[in-house]
ChimeraX commands (.cxc) that place a marker at each C-alpha (Angstrom):
marker #1 position 155.50,79.87,14.32 radius 0.5
marker #1 position 156.14,81.04,10.78 radius 0.5
marker #1 position 157.82,84.42,10.50 radius 0.5
marker #1 position 155.54,86.92,8.77 radius 0.5
marker #1 position 158.38,88.09,6.53 radius 0.5
marker #1 position 158.55,84.61,4.96 radius 0.5
marker #1 position 154.80,84.47,4.40 radius 0.5
marker #1 position 154.86,87.96,2.87 radius 0.5
marker #1 position 157.87,87.17,0.69 radius 0.5
marker #1 position 156.52,83.94,-0.77 radius 0.5
marker #1 position 153.04,85.28,-1.42 radius 0.5
marker #1 position 154.42,88.58,-2.72 radius 0.5
marker #1 position 156.58,86.68,-5.20 radius 0.5
marker #1 position 153.43,85.26,-6.81 radius 0.5
marker #1 position 152.06,88.76,-7.32 radius 0.5
marker #1 position 155.37,90.05,-8.67 radius 0.5
marker #1 position 155.82,87.01,-10.95 radius 0.5
marker #1 position 152.39,86.05,-12.31 radius 0.5
marker #1 position 153.74,82.68,-13.46 radius 0.5
marker #1 position 153.80,81.64,-9.78 radius 0.5
marker #1 position 150.11,82.40,-9.16 radius 0.5
marker #1 position 148.89,78.90,-10.08 radius 0.5
marker #1 position 151.48,77.39,-7.73 radius 0.5
marker #1 position 150.29,79.68,-4.92 radius 0.5
marker #1 position 146.65,78.82,-5.60 radius 0.5
marker #1 position 147.37,75.10,-5.53 radius 0.5
marker #1 position 149.39,75.54,-2.33 radius 0.5
marker #1 position 146.51,77.35,-0.63 radius 0.5
marker #1 position 144.06,74.67,-1.74 radius 0.5
marker #1 position 146.31,71.84,-0.53 radius 0.5
marker #1 position 146.97,73.50,2.85 radius 0.5
marker #1 position 143.48,74.69,3.80 radius 0.5
marker #1 position 144.30,78.30,2.99 radius 0.5
marker #1 position 147.48,78.38,5.05 radius 0.5
marker #1 position 150.80,79.57,3.66 radius 0.5
marker #1 position 153.70,77.28,4.50 radius 0.5
marker #1 position 156.63,79.32,3.13 radius 0.5
marker #1 position 159.20,76.52,2.98 radius 0.5
marker #1 position 156.85,74.21,1.08 radius 0.5
marker #1 position 155.75,77.02,-1.21 radius 0.5
marker #1 position 159.34,78.01,-1.99 radius 0.5
marker #1 position 160.14,74.38,-2.83 radius 0.5
marker #1 position 157.13,74.37,-5.18 radius 0.5
marker #1 position 158.49,77.51,-6.84 radius 0.5
marker #1 position 161.83,75.74,-7.25 radius 0.5
marker #1 position 160.19,72.77,-8.97 radius 0.5
marker #1 position 158.41,75.11,-11.38 radius 0.5
marker #1 position 161.65,76.94,-12.20 radius 0.5
marker #1 position 163.36,73.61,-12.85 radius 0.5
marker #1 position 160.60,72.68,-15.33 radius 0.5
marker #1 position 160.81,75.96,-17.29 radius 0.5
marker #1 position 164.39,77.28,-16.87 radius 0.5
marker #1 position 164.38,78.95,-20.27 radius 0.5
marker #1 position 161.26,81.03,-19.68 radius 0.5
marker #1 position 162.01,84.76,-19.69 radius 0.5
marker #1 position 160.63,85.43,-16.21 radius 0.5
marker #1 position 162.96,82.86,-14.55 radius 0.5
marker #1 position 166.03,85.10,-14.77 radius 0.5
marker #1 position 164.12,87.95,-13.11 radius 0.5
marker #1 position 162.78,85.65,-10.41 radius 0.5
marker #1 position 166.25,84.27,-9.64 radius 0.5
marker #1 position 167.63,87.82,-9.51 radius 0.5
marker #1 position 164.82,88.68,-7.08 radius 0.5
marker #1 position 165.84,85.74,-4.88 radius 0.5
marker #1 position 169.50,86.78,-5.10 radius 0.5
marker #1 position 168.63,90.34,-4.07 radius 0.5
marker #1 position 166.89,89.01,-0.98 radius 0.5
marker #1 position 169.45,86.34,-0.16 radius 0.5
marker #1 position 171.85,87.40,2.58 radius 0.5
marker #1 position 169.90,90.64,2.79 radius 0.5
marker #1 position 168.30,92.23,5.80 radius 0.5
marker #1 position 166.41,89.16,6.99 radius 0.5
marker #1 position 168.03,86.01,8.32 radius 0.5
marker #1 position 164.63,84.35,7.93 radius 0.5
marker #1 position 164.63,85.01,4.18 radius 0.5
marker #1 position 168.22,83.85,3.83 radius 0.5
marker #1 position 167.29,80.56,5.48 radius 0.5
marker #1 position 164.10,80.23,3.44 radius 0.5
marker #1 position 165.90,80.72,0.13 radius 0.5
marker #1 position 168.83,78.50,1.09 radius 0.5
marker #1 position 166.91,75.59,2.61 radius 0.5
marker #1 position 163.84,75.58,0.40 radius 0.5
marker #1 position 165.17,76.71,-2.95 radius 0.5
marker #1 position 168.92,76.27,-3.31 radius 0.5
marker #1 position 168.97,72.98,-1.40 radius 0.5
marker #1 position 166.20,71.61,-3.62 radius 0.5
marker #1 position 168.34,71.98,-6.74 radius 0.5
marker #1 position 170.22,68.88,-7.75 radius 0.5
marker #1 position 173.79,68.65,-6.43 radius 0.5
marker #1 position 175.33,67.85,-9.82 radius 0.5
marker #1 position 175.46,70.95,-12.00 radius 0.5
marker #1 position 175.39,68.87,-15.15 radius 0.5
marker #1 position 172.01,67.43,-14.16 radius 0.5
marker #1 position 170.34,70.70,-13.20 radius 0.5
marker #1 position 172.31,72.72,-15.72 radius 0.5
marker #1 position 170.42,75.83,-16.60 radius 0.5
marker #1 position 168.99,76.70,-13.18 radius 0.5
marker #1 position 172.27,76.58,-11.25 radius 0.5
marker #1 position 174.01,78.50,-14.01 radius 0.5
marker #1 position 171.39,81.25,-13.72 radius 0.5
marker #1 position 171.78,81.66,-9.95 radius 0.5
marker #1 position 173.36,84.84,-8.68 radius 0.5
marker #1 position 176.85,84.72,-7.23 radius 0.5
marker #1 position 175.84,84.33,-3.57 radius 0.5
marker #1 position 173.22,81.66,-4.22 radius 0.5
marker #1 position 175.60,79.75,-6.52 radius 0.5
marker #1 position 178.24,79.84,-3.77 radius 0.5
marker #1 position 175.64,78.52,-1.31 radius 0.5
marker #1 position 174.78,75.70,-3.75 radius 0.5
marker #1 position 178.45,74.74,-4.00 radius 0.5
marker #1 position 178.80,74.88,-0.22 radius 0.5
marker #1 position 175.70,72.75,0.43 radius 0.5
marker #1 position 176.73,70.04,-2.02 radius 0.5
marker #1 position 180.51,70.25,-1.57 radius 0.5
marker #1 position 181.15,71.24,-5.18 radius 0.5
marker #1 position 184.56,72.74,-5.82 radius 0.5
marker link #1:1,2 radius 0.2
marker link #1:2,3 radius 0.2
marker link #1:3,4 radius 0.2
marker link #1:4,5 radius 0.2
marker link #1:5,6 radius 0.2
marker link #1:6,7 radius 0.2
marker link #1:7,8 radius 0.2
marker link #1:8,9 radius 0.2
marker link #1:9,10 radius 0.2
marker link #1:10,11 radius 0.2
marker link #1:11,12 radius 0.2
marker link #1:12,13 radius 0.2
marker link #1:13,14 radius 0.2
marker link #1:14,15 radius 0.2
marker link #1:15,16 radius 0.2
marker link #1:16,17 radius 0.2
marker link #1:17,18 radius 0.2
marker link #1:18,19 radius 0.2
marker link #1:19,20 radius 0.2
marker link #1:20,21 radius 0.2
marker link #1:21,22 radius 0.2
marker link #1:22,23 radius 0.2
marker link #1:23,24 radius 0.2
marker link #1:24,25 radius 0.2
marker link #1:25,26 radius 0.2
marker link #1:26,27 radius 0.2
marker link #1:27,28 radius 0.2
marker link #1:28,29 radius 0.2
marker link #1:29,30 radius 0.2
marker link #1:30,31 radius 0.2
marker link #1:31,32 radius 0.2
marker link #1:32,33 radius 0.2
marker link #1:33,34 radius 0.2
marker link #1:34,35 radius 0.2
marker link #1:35,36 radius 0.2
marker link #1:36,37 radius 0.2
marker link #1:37,38 radius 0.2
marker link #1:38,39 radius 0.2
marker link #1:39,40 radius 0.2
marker link #1:40,41 radius 0.2
marker link #1:41,42 radius 0.2
marker link #1:42,43 radius 0.2
marker link #1:43,44 radius 0.2
marker link #1:44,45 radius 0.2
marker link #1:45,46 radius 0.2
marker link #1:46,47 radius 0.2
marker link #1:47,48 radius 0.2
marker link #1:48,49 radius 0.2
marker link #1:49,50 radius 0.2
marker link #1:50,51 radius 0.2
marker link #1:51,52 radius 0.2
marker link #1:52,53 radius 0.2
marker link #1:53,54 radius 0.2
marker link #1:54,55 radius 0.2
marker link #1:55,56 radius 0.2
marker link #1:56,57 radius 0.2
marker link #1:57,58 radius 0.2
marker link #1:58,59 radius 0.2
marker link #1:59,60 radius 0.2
marker link #1:60,61 radius 0.2
marker link #1:61,62 radius 0.2
marker link #1:62,63 radius 0.2
marker link #1:63,64 radius 0.2
marker link #1:64,65 radius 0.2
marker link #1:65,66 radius 0.2
marker link #1:66,67 radius 0.2
marker link #1:67,68 radius 0.2
marker link #1:68,69 radius 0.2
marker link #1:69,70 radius 0.2
marker link #1:70,71 radius 0.2
marker link #1:71,72 radius 0.2
marker link #1:72,73 radius 0.2
marker link #1:73,74 radius 0.2
marker link #1:74,75 radius 0.2
marker link #1:75,76 radius 0.2
marker link #1:76,77 radius 0.2
marker link #1:77,78 radius 0.2
marker link #1:78,79 radius 0.2
marker link #1:79,80 radius 0.2
marker link #1:80,81 radius 0.2
marker link #1:81,82 radius 0.2
marker link #1:82,83 radius 0.2
marker link #1:83,84 radius 0.2
marker link #1:84,85 radius 0.2
marker link #1:85,86 radius 0.2
marker link #1:86,87 radius 0.2
marker link #1:87,88 radius 0.2
marker link #1:88,89 radius 0.2
marker link #1:89,90 radius 0.2
marker link #1:90,91 radius 0.2
marker link #1:91,92 radius 0.2
marker link #1:92,93 radius 0.2
marker link #1:93,94 radius 0.2
marker link #1:94,95 radius 0.2
marker link #1:95,96 radius 0.2
marker link #1:96,97 radius 0.2
marker link #1:97,98 radius 0.2
marker link #1:98,99 radius 0.2
marker link #1:99,100 radius 0.2
marker link #1:100,101 radius 0.2
marker link #1:101,102 radius 0.2
marker link #1:102,103 radius 0.2
marker link #1:103,104 radius 0.2
marker link #1:104,105 radius 0.2
marker link #1:105,106 radius 0.2
marker link #1:106,107 radius 0.2
marker link #1:107,108 radius 0.2
marker link #1:108,109 radius 0.2
marker link #1:109,110 radius 0.2
marker link #1:110,111 radius 0.2
marker link #1:111,112 radius 0.2
marker link #1:112,113 radius 0.2
marker link #1:113,114 radius 0.2
marker link #1:114,115 radius 0.2
marker link #1:115,116 radius 0.2
view
């Protein structure tokens, strides 16, 4: 069972950040109208990796940081497993995205990939 907070968070992100709407629409089409938060968050990650210099990306990453290690363990897991873990382990390869992560998410990235 998918926690409602994860469904609400991922869909709400597309309304807060209009650049994610096409990703959400495609996700709904591909999944017969069902929201699969972990897959959707990974799709958001791929979009961010393609356009790291777009103005909205900093705001979106700050939004993730604000909700990471917040009030919901479900959201912490969602962001860690389906966003941070999808970034490449070598900072030089994923450059701009990892550098834009907030402190807690950057620490999680280092922890996941064993980066000192």
